[in-house]
N, C-alpha and C positions, 0 to 999 in steps of 0.2 A: 686335220688336227691344227690347232692354233700355234703349237710350238714344235720345233724339231727336237729329237732326242738329246742332242748335244746341249741345247739351251735348257731343256727340262733338267738335265743332270746338273748343270751349273747353277741354275736357280734353286733347286732343291738342296744342293750341298751348302749354298750360302744361307738358305732359310733354316735348315735343320740346326745350325749352330746357335740360332737365337730363339728356339722354341721352348727352352726350359726342360724341366725334368719329367713332365707328363708324357703320356703316350700320344703318338701322332697317327691319325687316320687320313688316308688320301682318297678323295672321291673322284671318280673318273666318269666322263660322259658315257652313257650306255652305247652310243653309236660309234665310239672309238675303241681301239684295242689297247688303251692305256694299261689296263690291268696287268696283262702278262708281259707286255713290252717294257713297262716301267720297272718291274722287278728284274727283268733281264739285264737292264743297263745299270741298275743301282740297287744295292741291298738296303732298302728303306727300313728304318727302325720303327715300323708300325704295320698297318694293315691297309690294303687297298680294297675299297668297297665301291658298290655301284650307285648308291643313292646317298644324298645328304643325310636323310633320316637314319640310315644304317650307321653312318659315321657318328652322328650325335648319340644314338642309342648305345654305341659301343664305349662311350666315354664313362669315366668313373667320377662321381662328384668329389670335388676338393682335391683332385690329383693334378689339376692344371693341364688337362688334355686339350689337344688341338685337332680340329678337323680342317684339312687343307683341301679346297675345292679347285681342281685343275680346270683350265679354260674350257668353256663349252656352255651350252644352254641347258638348264635344269628346270623342268616344268613340274610343279607340285600338283599332281592330279589327285592325290589322296588326302588333301588337307595341308595345313601349314607345316613347315619344318619346325619342330618344337625343341627348344633348348631347355631340358629339364634337369640338367646336371650342373651344379654350381661350379663356377670357376672355369667353364669351358670357353674356348675360342673357336669361332667359325670364321674362316678367312679364305680369300683368294690369293693367288701368287702376286707378290709385289710387282707393280707395273703392268699387270694384266687385268685390271678391274673391268675395263670396257669389253673384254673378251670373255668375261665370266658372269653369266646372267642367270639369276634365280627369278622365277615367275610362277604365278598361279595358272592353273589350266582350266578354271571354271569358266564356262561360257553361258550358263543359264542360271541366273539367280533365283528364278521362280521354281526351280527344282525343290520340292518339299524337304529333301534331305540336306540341303545346303543352308548353313546358318551364317557363314562368314567367309571372307576371302583373304585372310592374313597370309602373307608369304612366309614370314618367320614369326614365331611366338617365342619370346624370351620369358620363361617361367621361373627360372632359378636366379639366385643372386650371383653377382660378380662375373657375369658373362660378357664376352666381347665379340662384336661382329665387325669385320674390317675388310677393306680392299675387294668389295663385291659390288656389282650392279644388281639392284633389287627392284623388280617391277611387280605391280599388281595388275597384270594385263588380262583383261577380260571385257566382255561387252554384253550388255543386255538393255533392251529398250525401256525397261521399267525397273530401275534399280531398287525401289522400295526403301526400306530402312535398315538393311543388314550391313554389317561392318565390312569395310574394305580398307585394309591397312597393309603397308609394306612390312614394317616391323612393329609388332605389338609387344609392349614391355610390361610384365608384372613381376620383374625381379629387380631388387635394389642393386645399386652399384654397376649398372650396365654402361658399357662403353661402345659407341658406334664411331668408327674412325675410317676415313678414306673411302667411304662408300658413295655410290651414286644411286639416288632414289627417284624413280620416275614411274609413269604409267604409259601404256602404249595404246590406250583406247580413248573413247570420248570423255569429256569432262564430267558428264552426269553419271559416269559409271564408277567413280572412285572417290576416295575421301582423303586419306592421310598417309604421309610418308612414314613418320614415327609417332606412335601413340605412347606417350610416356605417363606412367602412373605411379612410379616409385622414386625414392630419393637417391641421391648420390650418383647422378647420371652425368656422363660426359658425351657430347656429340661434337666430334672434331673433324675438320677438314672434309666435310661431306658436301655433295653437290645435289641440290634438289631442283627438279625441273618438271614443268608441264602437267597440266590437267589434273591437279588435285582440287577437288571441289570443297574440301574443308580446310585443311592446313598442311603445310609441310611438316611442322612439328606441333602436335596437339598434346597439351598437358592437362590431365584430368585424374586426380588422385582416386584411389579405391579405398575409402574408409579411413584415410589418414592424410596428414600434411605431406607435401613434397618439399624436401629440404635439399639444398645443394644441387643445382643444375648448372653446368657449364656448357655453353654453346659457343664454339670458337672456330674461326677460320672457315666458316661455311659459305656457300654460294647459293643464293636463292634466285632462280630465274624462271619467269613464266608461271610462277605459283600464284595465279590469280585470274579471276574472270569477274563474275559478279559478287561472289561471296568468299573467294579463296583468300587465305592469309598465309604468310610465312610462319608466324608464331601465333598460337592461340591457346589461352588458358580458359577452361570452361569447367569451373568447380564452384558451386555455390555454398558448400559446407566446409571445405578445408582450405588451408593456406598454402601458398607456394612461396617459399622464402629462399634467400640466397641464390636468386637467379642471376646469372651473369651472361650477357650476350656481348661478345667482343670479336673484333677483327673479321667481321662478316661483310659480305657484299650482297646488298638487296637490289636486284636489277629491276628496272621499270618495265620489263617486258609484260606490260599489262597491270603491274601492281601500283597502287597508290593513286590518289587524286579523286576518286569517286566515292560517293557516300558509303557504298558497300564494298569498297575495293581497297582496303587499307593494307599496309605492310603487316600490322599486328593488331591483336586484341588481347591486351594483358590486364583487363579489368575483371577481377574475380567478383562475381555477383554474390548476393545474399550475405551469409556470415563469413565467407572466405575473403582473404586479401592476398595481394601479391607484393613482394618486396624484392628489389634487386636493382641492377644497373644495366643500362644499354650504353656501352662505352667503346669508343674507337672503331665505329662501324662506318660504312659508306652506303648511303641511300641515293639512288639515281633519280632524284626529283629535285625541283628547284628549291623547295623550302621544306625543312624538317622541323619547323617551329609551330606547326599547326596540326591539331588532331585530325583535321579533314584530310591531310596528306598521310599522316602516320597511323592513326587509329587510336582507340581508347586504351587507357592504362590507369592503374591505381596510382594514387599520389606518391606512394613510396617506391615506385619504379622511376629511377633517376636517369635522365638523358645526359651523358657526360662526353664531351669532346667527339661528337659525331660529325660526319661530313655529308653535305648535299651538293648539288650543282652550284649553289651560291656560296659555298664555302663551309667553314667549320661553325658549329653552333653548340652552345651548352644550355640552350633554353629548353624548358620543359613544355611540351605541347599543351595547349589549353583549349 
């Protein structure tokens, strides 16, 4: 086990005071004896379950329920963990993100019954995912065109906070950390790293504009090879407006400088457009005043007070 009982008790007592009025469900690794032992040391005001999906299915929409995932590795072998109840929070213990791993268990994309590999699907509005490590770890020599996403969002008002999003297999085998398709999203203090062959954050509306997206305090490292991007908008029909990217660190660990290796692509093609600000960020390249280093963007995406190795710049890449 990752925690001893004394620490579990102290952490849960501190946590429970801040979880609000909704019901709390605790998920325990199947390989550990958390279930009976946890109840024995503390009368938890909720229910201890064995899988993340059991916890999510037990929630009631609009009640403000929380599913707390105790440290361990959770492999989604039956499909994505789906958040279908509005206002639900899925979270790990504070300070234990790196010991709490959610991942897919698919190893063969060519299986006719497999259509995608999302680790978490956020299908309802107002959901929160925080303090978890989320991986889409699998491998296949012929990835094809099926989706491969850590968090897929089709619910408005989603918040992802304090999470680490990564992949543990080859670059050709995976695509996106967060696939965002709805408005009023906040992505805060997250760590994106390694082997994403599309983008760390991919924005693509489903039949409507995306309005109000805040990306703040995130760390992007190694999110690049020949085609990878930290941020990518890919929607030819709809607008993405009120996009704010601030206080983020974009590391050069492969990103920037090559024709197909930019930090971002924020140029909405066709009839769509992107409007927003990239402000108070750090890019670990010599120059942030050229599109060759930074990537494409629509004219209404403003670069404001960003830093590169050569210092601060307010210029707009051309």
